C-alpha positions as CSV (number, residue, x, y, z in Angstrom):
1,M,2.1,4.9,-0.4
2,R,5.6,6.4,0.1
3,F,8.9,6.9,-2.0
4,N,12.0,5.4,-0.8
5,P,14.3,7.2,-3.2
6,L,17.3,4.2,-2.6
7,T,15.5,1.4,-3.4
8,D,11.7,3.1,-5.5
9,H,13.7,4.7,-8.4
10,E,14.2,1.7,-10.4
11,R,11.0,1.5,-11.0
12,Y,11.3,4.1,-13.2
13,L,14.3,3.6,-15.2
14,D,12.9,1.4,-17.8
15,K,9.9,2.8,-18.4
16,D,9.7,5.3,-21.3
17,P,8.2,8.8,-20.1
18,K,5.7,9.0,-22.6
19,E,4.2,6.4,-21.2
20,M,3.8,7.5,-17.7
21,S,1.3,8.6,-15.8
22,L,1.3,12.3,-14.2
23,T,2.4,10.3,-11.0
24,E,5.1,8.3,-12.4
25,L,6.4,11.8,-14.5
26,R,5.9,13.7,-11.0
27,M,8.5,10.5,-8.6
28,L,10.6,10.5,-11.9
29,L,11.2,14.7,-12.2
30,K,11.7,14.3,-8.0
31,I,14.5,11.2,-9.0
32,K,16.1,13.6,-11.3
33,R,16.0,16.8,-8.8
34,M,17.6,14.4,-6.2
35,D,20.6,13.2,-8.0
36,L,21.4,16.2,-9.2
37,Q,21.1,17.7,-5.4
38,I,23.4,15.1,-4.5
39,G,26.0,15.9,-7.9
40,W,25.7,19.4,-6.7
41,N,26.4,18.5,-3.1
42,E,29.5,16.5,-4.0
43,F,30.5,18.7,-6.1
44,E,30.8,21.5,-3.4
45,G,32.1,19.3,-1.1
46,K,35.7,19.2,-3.5
47,I,35.3,22.3,-4.2
48,K,35.5,23.0,-0.4
49,F,38.2,20.1,0.1
50,W,40.9,21.8,-2.4
51,Q,39.6,24.9,-0.8
52,R,40.6,23.9,2.6
53,V,44.1,22.2,1.0
54,V,45.1,25.6,-1.0
55,R,44.2,27.7,2.4
56,S,46.6,25.3,4.8
57,V,49.5,25.0,1.8
58,R,49.5,29.1,1.9
59,E,49.3,29.6,5.8
60,S,52.3,27.4,6.3
61,G,54.2,29.1,4.1
62,M,55.3,26.6,1.2
63,V,54.1,28.8,-1.5
64,D,57.2,31.3,-0.6
65,Q,59.7,28.5,-0.1
66,V,58.3,27.4,-3.9
67,K,58.8,30.8,-5.2
68,E,61.9,31.9,-3.3
69,G,63.3,28.2,-4.8
70,F,62.3,29.0,-8.5
71,Q,63.6,32.5,-8.0
72,S,67.1,31.2,-7.1
73,Y,67.2,28.0,-9.5
74,L,66.1,30.6,-12.6
75,Q,69.0,33.4,-11.2
76,N,71.8,30.6,-10.9
77,K,70.3,29.5,-14.6
78,S,70.5,32.3,-16.8
79,P,73.5,33.2,-18.5
80,K,76.1,35.8,-16.5
81,E,77.8,37.9,-18.5
């Protein structure tokens, strides 16, 4: 019997783990591991995406322009003596 995680996981959702056989518990553990791995892969993908965005913004020079604009705004805003 082959396990298909796309369809077979539904067999284990409603069953209490205390009532499962050893084989069913192993399948449940395998399902949980796969879910965890999928979640981790999605998380890593999001981190890599934002790292690329930040790197692109830095390399474009926009950060320096924003800093300069903000500093000039603060200098113009400060009370003059």
